[in-house]
C-alpha positions in Angstrom: -2.5 -277.4 -68.1 -4.1 -279.8 -65.7 -4.6 -277.1 -63.1 -6.2 -274.8 -65.7 -8.5 -277.6 -66.9 -9.5 -278.4 -63.3 -10.3 -274.8 -62.6 -12.4 -274.6 -65.8 -14.3 -277.7 -64.8 -15.0 -276.3 -61.4 -16.2 -273.1 -62.9 -18.6 -274.9 -65.1 -20.1 -276.7 -62.1 -21.2 -273.4 -60.5 -23.1 -272.4 -63.7 -26.5 -273.3 -62.4 -29.5 -273.3 -64.7 -33.0 -272.9 -63.5 -35.2 -275.0 -65.8 -37.5 -272.8 -67.8 -39.1 -275.3 -70.1 -38.6 -275.4 -73.8 -41.0 -272.6 -74.5 -44.8 -272.6 -75.1 -45.4 -275.4 -77.6 -48.7 -275.7 -79.3 -50.8 -278.9 -79.3 -49.4 -281.6 -81.5 -51.2 -281.6 -84.8 -51.0 -283.6 -88.0 -51.2 -280.6 -90.3 -49.5 -277.2 -89.9 -51.3 -273.9 -90.4 -49.8 -270.5 -90.7 -49.4 -267.9 -89.3 -48.4 -269.7 -86.1 -47.4 -268.0 -82.8 -45.4 -269.5 -79.9 -43.9 -267.9 -76.8 -40.2 -268.6 -76.5 -37.9 -268.6 -73.5 -37.4 -264.9 -73.7 -41.1 -264.4 -73.1 -41.5 -263.1 -76.7 -44.4 -264.2 -78.8 -42.7 -265.3 -82.0 -44.9 -265.4 -85.1 -44.0 -267.2 -88.3 -46.3 -266.0 -91.1 -45.7 -268.8 -93.6 -43.7 -272.0 -93.8 -40.1 -271.0 -93.6 -38.0 -272.0 -96.6 -34.7 -271.1 -95.0 -34.0 -272.1 -91.4 -30.7 -271.5 -89.5 -30.1 -273.6 -86.4 -27.6 -272.4 -83.7 -27.2 -275.7 -81.9 -26.7 -279.3 -82.9 -29.8 -280.3 -81.0 -32.0 -278.0 -83.1 -30.3 -279.2 -86.3 -30.7 -282.9 -85.2 -34.4 -282.3 -84.6 -34.8 -280.8 -88.1 -33.1 -283.8 -89.6 -35.3 -286.2 -87.6 -38.6 -284.5 -88.6 -37.6 -284.4 -92.3 -36.8 -280.7 -92.4 -33.2 -280.9 -93.3 -33.8 -279.4 -96.8 -34.9 -276.2 -95.1 -31.7 -275.8 -93.1 -29.3 -273.3 -94.7 -27.1 -272.7 -91.7 -25.9 -274.6 -88.6 -23.2 -274.7 -86.0 -20.0 -276.7 -86.3 -21.0 -279.4 -83.9 -23.9 -280.3 -86.1 -21.6 -281.3 -89.0 -22.0 -285.0 -88.0 -25.5 -284.9 -89.7 -25.7 -286.3 -93.2 -25.3 -283.5 -95.7 -24.6 -280.9 -93.0 -21.3 -279.9 -94.6 -23.2 -278.5 -97.5 -24.8 -275.9 -95.3 -23.2 -272.6 -94.1 -21.3 -273.1 -90.9 -22.3 -270.1 -88.7 -19.8 -270.8 -85.9 -17.2 -268.1 -85.2 -13.5 -268.6 -84.5 -13.1 -270.4 -81.2 -14.7 -273.5 -79.7 -18.4 -273.5 -80.3 -18.9 -269.8 -80.8 -21.7 -268.3 -83.0 -21.1 -265.5 -85.5 -24.0 -263.0 -85.7 -22.8 -261.8 -89.1 -22.7 -265.4 -90.5 -26.2 -266.0 -89.2 -27.5 -262.9 -90.9 -25.7 -263.8 -94.1 -27.7 -267.0 -94.4 -30.9 -264.9 -94.9 -33.0 -267.2 -92.8 -36.8 -267.0 -92.5 -36.4 -268.5 -89.1 -33.6 -268.9 -86.6 -33.8 -271.7 -83.9 -31.6 -270.8 -80.9 -30.7 -273.0 -77.9 -31.1 -272.0 -74.3 -27.4 -271.1 -74.0 -27.5 -268.4 -76.7 -27.5 -265.1 -74.7 -30.6 -262.9 -74.8 -28.2 -260.1 -76.0 -27.4 -262.2 -79.1 -31.0 -263.0 -79.7 -31.8 -259.2 -79.5 -29.0 -258.4 -82.0 -30.4 -261.0 -84.5 -33.9 -259.6 -84.1 -32.6 -256.1 -84.6 -31.1 -257.3 -87.8 -34.6 -258.2 -88.9 -34.6 -261.9 -88.2 -37.3 -264.0 -86.7 -35.7 -265.9 -83.7 -37.2 -268.6 -81.5 -35.2 -269.4 -78.4 -35.7 -272.7 -76.6 -35.7 -273.0 -72.9 -33.7 -275.5 -70.8 -34.8 -279.1 -71.4 -35.1 -280.8 -68.0 -37.0 -284.0 -69.0 -37.9 -286.3 -71.8 -41.3 -284.5 -71.9 -39.5 -281.3 -72.7 -37.9 -283.0 -75.7 -41.3 -284.2 -76.9 -42.5 -280.6 -76.6 -39.4 -279.1 -78.3 -39.8 -281.5 -81.2 -43.5 -280.6 -81.6 -43.0 -276.9 -81.5 -40.1 -277.2 -84.0 -42.5 -279.0 -86.3 -45.1 -276.3 -85.9 -42.8 -273.4 -86.5 -41.2 -275.0 -89.6 -44.2 -276.6 -91.2 -43.3 -280.2 -90.4 -46.1 -281.0 -88.0 -47.0 -284.4 -89.2 -43.4 -285.7 -89.2 -42.8 -284.1 -85.8 -45.9 -285.9 -84.5 -44.8 -289.2 -85.9 -41.3 -288.7 -84.4 -42.7 -288.0 -81.0 -45.1 -290.9 -81.3 -42.1 -293.2 -82.1 -40.1 -291.8 -79.2 -43.0 -292.4 -76.8 -43.5 -295.9 -78.1 -39.9 -296.8 -77.6 -39.9 -295.3 -74.1 -43.0 -297.3 -73.3 -41.3 -300.5 -74.4 -38.4 -299.7 -72.1 -40.8 -298.9 -69.2 -42.5 -302.3 -69.8 -39.2 -304.1 -69.7 -37.9 -302.6 -66.5 -41.1 -302.3 -64.6 -40.7 -305.6 -62.6 -36.9 -306.0 -63.1 -34.3 -305.7 -60.4 -32.4 -302.4 -61.0 -28.6 -302.7 -61.2 -26.3 -300.2 -59.6 -24.9 -297.8 -62.3 -22.0 -295.4 -62.1 -22.1 -292.6 -64.7 -18.6 -291.4 -65.7 -18.7 -287.9 -67.0 -14.9 -287.7 -67.2 -12.2 -286.2 -65.0 -13.5 -288.1 -62.0 -16.9 -286.4 -62.2 -20.3 -288.1 -62.1 -24.0 -287.1 -62.6 -26.0 -287.3 -59.5 -29.5 -286.4 -58.3 -31.3 -283.6 -60.1 -29.6 -284.2 -63.4 -31.1 -285.2 -66.7 -28.5 -288.0 -67.0 -29.8 -289.5 -63.8 -33.4 -289.5 -65.1 -32.2 -291.3 -68.2 -30.5 -294.0 -66.1 -33.6 -294.4 -64.0 -35.8 -294.6 -67.2 -33.5 -297.3 -68.5 -34.0 -299.3 -65.3 -30.8 -298.5 -63.4 -30.1 -297.2 -60.0 -27.5 -294.4 -60.0 -25.0 -295.2 -57.2 -24.1 -291.5 -57.0 -27.7 -290.8 -55.9 -27.6 -293.6 -53.4 -24.5 -291.9 -52.0 -26.4 -288.6 -51.7 -24.5 -286.9 -54.6 -26.4 -284.2 -56.4 -25.7 -282.3 -59.6 -22.3 -282.9 -61.2 -19.6 -283.6 -58.7 -16.5 -285.7 -58.1 -17.1 -288.9 -56.2 -14.6 -290.6 -53.8 -13.1 -293.9 -54.5 -14.3 -295.0 -51.1 -17.9 -294.6 -52.3 -17.1 -296.5 -55.5 -15.9 -299.4 -53.4 -18.9 -299.2 -51.1 -21.4 -299.0 -53.9 -19.7 -301.5 -56.1 -21.6 -300.6 -59.3 -22.7 -303.4 -61.6 -22.5 -301.1 -64.6 -20.3 -298.2 -65.6 -21.7 -295.8 -68.3 -19.1 -293.6 -69.9 -20.4 -290.4 -71.5 -18.8 -290.0 -74.9 -15.1 -290.1 -75.9 -13.9 -288.3 -72.8 -16.0 -290.0 -70.2 -13.6 -292.8 -69.4 -13.7 -294.0 -65.8 -10.5 -293.6 -63.8 -8.3 -296.8 -64.2 -7.5 -297.2 -60.5 -7.7 -300.2 -58.2 -11.0 -298.9 -56.7 -12.7 -298.8 -60.1 -11.0 -301.9 -61.5 -12.2 -303.9 -58.6 -15.9 -303.2 -59.2 -18.4 -305.7 -60.4 -18.8 -303.6 -63.6 -15.2 -303.8 -64.6 -14.6 -307.3 -63.4 -17.5 -308.5 -65.5 -16.9 -306.3 -68.6 -20.0 -304.3 -68.0 -18.8 -301.0 -69.1 -20.5 -299.1 -72.0 -20.0 -295.8 -73.7 -23.0 -293.7 -74.7 -22.7 -291.2 -77.5 -22.5 -287.5 -76.6 -24.6 -286.7 -79.6 -27.3 -288.9 -78.1 -26.9 -288.1 -74.4 -26.0 -284.4 -74.4 -28.3 -283.0 -77.1 -31.9 -282.4 -76.2 -33.3 -283.9 -79.4 -35.0 -287.1 -80.6 -31.9 -289.3 -80.6 -31.7 -289.1 -76.8 -34.1 -292.0 -76.8 -31.3 -294.1 -78.4 -29.2 -293.7 -75.3 -32.1 -294.8 -73.0 -32.8 -297.8 -75.2 -29.1 -298.9 -75.3 -28.8 -298.7 -71.6 -32.1 -300.6 -71.0 -31.0 -303.3 -73.5 -27.7 -303.6 -71.6 -29.1 -303.6 -68.1 -32.1 -305.9 -68.8 -31.3 -307.8 -72.1 -33.9 -310.5 -71.6 -36.7 -308.3 -70.3 -36.1 -305.7 -73.0 -36.0 -308.3 -75.8 -39.3 -309.8 -74.6 -40.9 -306.3 -74.3 -39.5 -305.3 -77.7 -40.8 -308.5 -79.3 -44.2 -307.9 -77.9 -44.2 -304.4 -79.3 -43.0 -305.5 -82.7 -45.6 -308.2 -82.9 -48.4 -305.8 -82.0 -47.1 -303.3 -84.6 -47.0 -306.0 -87.3 -50.4 -307.2 -86.4 -51.8 -303.7 -86.6 -50.1 -303.2 -90.0 -51.6 -306.4 -91.4 -55.1 -305.5 -90.2 -54.7 -302.0 -91.7 -53.6 -303.5 -95.0 -56.4 -306.0 -95.2 -59.0 -303.3 -94.4 -57.7 -300.5 -96.6 -56.0 -302.7 -99.2 -53.0 -300.3 -99.0 -49.4 -300.8 -98.0 -48.2 -299.3 -94.8 -44.7 -298.0 -94.1 -43.0 -298.7 -90.8 -41.1 -296.0 -89.0 -37.4 -296.7 -88.4 -34.9 -295.0 -86.2 -31.2 -294.7 -86.8 -29.4 -296.4 -84.0 -25.9 -295.6 -85.2 -23.4 -294.5 -82.5 -21.9 -291.0 -82.6 -18.5 -290.4 -81.1 -17.7 -286.7 -81.1 -18.3 -284.4 -78.1 -20.6 -281.5 -78.5 -21.1 -278.1 -76.9 -22.9 -274.9 -77.6 -21.5 -271.5 -76.5 -21.9 -267.9 -77.7 -19.5 -265.1 -78.3 -21.3 -262.5 -76.4 -21.3 -262.4 -72.6 -24.1 -261.3 -70.3 -27.8 -261.7 -70.7 -27.6 -265.4 -71.0 -30.4 -267.5 -69.6 -31.0 -271.2 -69.3 -27.7 -272.7 -68.5 -25.0 -274.7 -70.1 -25.3 -276.4 -73.5 -27.4 -279.5 -74.2 -28.2 -281.1 -70.9 -25.5 -279.1 -69.2 -22.1 -280.0 -67.7 -21.5 -283.4 -69.5 -21.1 -281.8 -72.9 -19.1 -278.9 -71.5 -16.7 -281.2 -69.6 -16.2 -283.4 -72.7 -15.6 -280.3 -74.8 -13.0 -279.0 -72.4 -11.2 -282.3 -72.3 -11.3 -282.4 -76.1 -9.9 -278.9 -76.3 -7.1 -279.8 -74.0 -6.2 -282.8 -76.2 -6.3 -280.7 -79.3 -4.2 -278.1 -77.8 -1.6 -280.7 -76.9 -1.5 -281.8 -80.5 -1.0 -278.4 -81.9 
């Protein structure tokens, strides 16, 4: 079983995705107007004539985005790995038999006005859904936090939730700005990212960009590691990371002398970041960045966050005094999620974009999870 799992992990590492963007998103707007047209990752101009009452999402990231922008009541179908969302179990599960697969027949049965597909859904599958008379928008590969902003905005435009999408993106930008203020003049600690199975995320990965945004220095990058690769214990000893960030339930670092002797382990500076935050290109990815920044730079982050909170409260008071109306503060759910996620499709061939979510981390975790489940059966 170990040999088979290792082979599968190595196979995943050679699945290279060329970032294609999230598709052509329109300019953020407070009010939606229909019909609306946007060009998706397949190069198709997708037109939605009126606000869709029934939306089926083929990935947990698309579902999460709908929940975050207040469009959950429109969702009638979703994939099995989106079942962590509040009320998701009441929707039709469009997953097919087998880990993470999508059933075209189940999608069609939900009678959606709009289908939101992730980058890993093959173009052949998208074509089949369109031939069945469905309107399908396929997202491109999300390579940056800006791509997630754009994805959120275009989702809002296509589903008639423009104002909420704009507010969500504004909140995300504000939180990232607070993080950037906190880490701007702070010393960056060395961070080792444990994907699981001895793998790490190096240069050119979205995970690395999140570590950097949070004010850390990825020791794998310092050791000239790029992409998702194994890292030698010799490098771990040389780099001596101050922090270890484990990705989800299956991202535990190897319990060897090399790792146990690091500053991170010796000082209890090991943290686990939810897969549902870190591997899904959706608004909650900001939660992972904030958690890391707060851990790496607790005092600086607390100060920056207090400044931001004071400024927000002052603005709210001034607005209330001027307009004599109450204002409502936006809040963000910070609850940790534990389950691993992945997105795959039944059909082979014609796929574009790459591996699910942000790529290999989710797939590695899913494989590890599948191995454990197989052992229990």
